[in-house]
N, C-alpha and C positions, 0 to 999 in steps of 0.2 A: 504493500500500500504506500509506503514511504517513497519507493522508487517511482511509482506511478504519479504521485503528487509532484515529485521533483521533475519528472519528464513533462508534466503539464505546465509547471512553472517555467521550465526552459522554453517550451513552445510559446508561452505568453510573451516572454522577453524576446524570443527569436524573431517573431514577425515584426515587432516594433524596431528592432535593431537592423533588420535586413531591408525594411521598406525604403529608407532613403538611399541605400546602396543600390537597390534595384532601379530606382529612378535615375541615379547617376550612371548606371550601366547603360540604360536606354539612351540617355543623352550622349554619352561617350561613343557608343556604337553608331548612332546616327551621324555624329560629327565625323567619325573616321570614314564612314561610307560616302560622305559628301566631300572627302579629301580636306577636311579641316582638322585642326588639332583637338579642339573641343575642351570642355572643362574636365578637371580631374574627377575620378570616381567618387571621392569624398566631398565634392562640392555641395551636395544637398545637406550634409551634416553642418557644413560651415554656414550655409544660408539659414538653416533652422536656428543655430546658435545666435547668429546675427539678429534675427527677428525676435528671439526671446529677450535679447538685451535692449531692444528698442522700446521707446515709450508708445503706449497705445493712444491713438488719436481717434476720438469718437465724434460722430455727428451730433448736433444739439438735440435732434429729435429721435435719436436712437433709443429704443426701449430696452427693457431687461432681456427680451428674447434675442436681440442683436448681440448682447454681451454674453449670454449663456450658450448660444447656438454652437460656437466653435468647440467648446468643451463637450457638449452633448454629442455632437457629430463625431468627434474623435473617439469618445467612449463607446458609442454604438458600433462604429466600424471596427474598433479594436475587439469588441466582444464577438462580432461576426467572424473576424479573421481568426480568432482563437478557436472558435468552434470547428473550423475546417481542419481535418487531419493533415498534418504536414509530414513528419518523419515517423509517426507511429499511430496506430489505431487502438481503440479500447482504453483511452485515457479517461480520467474522471469526468471531464466535460463532454465526453462523447455521447452521453445520454441525451443531452440537449442539442447535439449536432444534427439537426434536421434541416433539410433543404428549404422547406417552407418557412421555418423560423429564420434562416439566414436571409431569405428574400424579404421577409417582414422587417428585419433589422436594417437592411440596406435601403428599403423604401422609407423607413422612418428617418434615416439620416438625410435622404434626398428631400423629404418633406420639410425638415428643419432648415436645410440650406436654402430651399426656395422661399420659405417664409422670411429668412434673414435677408435675402436679396430684395424682398419687397418692403422690408421694415423701414428703411431710411427714406424710401420714396423717390430714388433717382431713376432716370430713364434707363440707364444701363442695367441696373438691378432688375427692373421690371421686364426688360427684354430677355435677360438671362433666365429669370425664373419661369417666364412663360415658355421659353424654348425647352428648359429642363423638364417641365411638367409634360410638354408635348412628347418629348423623347421617352419619358417614363411611362406614359400611357401606351406606348407601343412596345417598349422593351419588357415590361412586367408580364403582359400576357404571353409573349414569346417564352420568357423564362419559366413561367408556370407550366406551359405546355411541354417544355423540355423536361421539367421535373416529372410531369405526368408520364412521359415516355420512359424515363429512367425508372420510375416506380413500377411500371408494367414489366420492365425487363428484370429488375432486381427484386421486386416484390416488396419494396420498402422505400421510404424517403430518408432513412437514417444513414448518414454518410459513412460511418465505420462499417456498417453492414454492406453498403453498396461497394465500398472499396474491397472488402473481403470477398464479395461475390465476383468482382472484376478480376481478382487474382486467381479464381478457381478455373480449372480447365474446361468447365461446361459453358463458358461464355462463348469462345470461338469468335469467328468473324461474322459480324452482323451489320447489315446495311443500316438498320435503325440506329445503331450506336454511332455510326459515321455521320449520319444526318444530324443527330443530336449534338455531336461534337462541333460540327460546323455552325449550327445554330447558336450554341453556347459561346463560341468564339465571337460571333457577330454581336451578341448581346454584351459580352465583356468589353468589346471595343467601344460600344455606345455608352455603356455605364461608366467607363473610365474617361469619357470625353477625349478619345484619341482620334487621330486621323483614320478614316475620312469623315467621321461625324463631327469632330471638333478638333481644333488645334490648340494644345495647352500652352503654346509659346506665343500666341497672337494676342493683340489688344485692339483689333479692328472691330468696331461696333457692329458691323454688318455680319460678322462671322462668329464671334466668340459666344460661348454658352456658359461654361463653368467660370471663366475669368470675369464675366460680367457680373456675376452674383457676389464675387469676393473683392471687387474693386475698392469698396469702402473699408475693408479690414486692414489692419496694420499691427505691427508688434507681435506679441504672443498670440493674439487672436488669429492672425494670418498664419503663424507657425502651426497652430493646431489644425487649421484647415488644410494646409499643405501636407502635414503629416497624415491626416485622414485620407487625402487623395492618394498618397503613396501606399498607405495600408490597403486601400481599396483595390489597387492594382495587384498587390501581393495576394489579397483574398481571392481574386478571380483566377490568377495563375495557379494558386494552390488548389482551388476547386477543380480546375481542368486536370491538374496533375493527379489528384487523389482519385478521380473518377475514371479518367481515360488513360492515364500513365501511372498506375499504382505500383509499378515494379520498384523494389528496394525498400518499400515502407515496412516498418517493423510491426510484427503482430502484437496482440495484447499479451502482456507479461513477458516480453522478449528480454534477452540478456543485454548487457551493456554493449557488447560488440555489435549485436543486431541494431540497437538504437544508434550507434555511431555510424553504421552503414546507411541506415535510413536518413540520418542527418546529412551525410555527404550526398546521398542521392537527391534529397530535397533541395539542397543548395544548388546542385547541378541542374535540376529541373527549373528552378527560378532563373538561373543564369541563361539557360537555353530559351526560356520564354521571353526574357528581356531582349535577347539578341534577335529572336524571330520577330518580335514586335517592332524593333527598330528597323529591321530589313523591310517589313511590310509598310511601315510609314514612309520610308524613303522611296519606295517603288510605286506609291499610289498618291494621287492628288486628293485634296479635300473636296468633298462634294458640296453642292448647294444645300442650304437648310431644307428646302422644299423637297429634296430627294431622299432625306433621311427616312421618311415613312416607307419608301420602297425598299431601302436597305434593311430596315427592321422587319418589314413585311416578309422579306425572304427568310429571315430567321423563324418567323411564325409558321410559314409554310413548310419549312424543313422539319420543324418540330411536329406539325400535324402529319406529315408524311411518315416520320419515324413512329408516331403513335399508331397510324393506320397499318403500317407494315407489321408492327408487333401484334396488333389485334388479328390481322389476317393470318399471320403465321401460327397463332394460337387457335385459330378457328373460332374466334369470338367466345 
């Protein structure tokens, strides 16, 4: 029991410590692919420390929600990221590691961020919040349908059980799993405000979504929001890894050597996910906001196809 609690504590700290490093890896890889030197890998840590030292500047009409939202968003995303199995399954928090619960937590964080963007009453905040809600209204149904397809295949929405099922030889090659994987990748790109849905490096009012909602934040409040965004990226890469690439993850009650192997495998998966994300963003252009429904509609259709294929294969 003590070993399981220690492993769970390590996972809680691991996702927080690796989140800025993953963001730095994506930026560095994109810069190298564009033949630029780019910032160092540890630059996100420096940026967070710099923001934590700065004084917070608040608008005169900012309410208590505007002040509390960054901390609530960070806490909710951190809880969701901790629930996803990383290097081991069967940890103490695995009982609550349900896909529907994770979607609810991510949706709550998005709702808080949209309210914070509207709180001060700026035009940029309103534009960003309205676009964020529009994207959420399309991404959440697709995500729920992907969960439904996975639940039909694995027989549960509990992540540790799904991971254990994916490691079993009875899974094999399934078209429905491939369709669910592609749909989940599309949803993850949209949820993390990455290209082609949004560009995290832009400040053009006609294109930005996430950045428009956080323009009024500064100091430690902005640090919390940036950290939550990095944690959200770790969450989705971890989710894809534990469901579709579960190899190397340690079983419940595994030895210290198995946990070490699982930890190394998890870090490798995160690094690979960051590199693939950077390659994808460099090779594709940002789409117009009005084409985002088509992009997320493809994820919904893929999830529907995965569900129908699973039902047909089972004979209803």
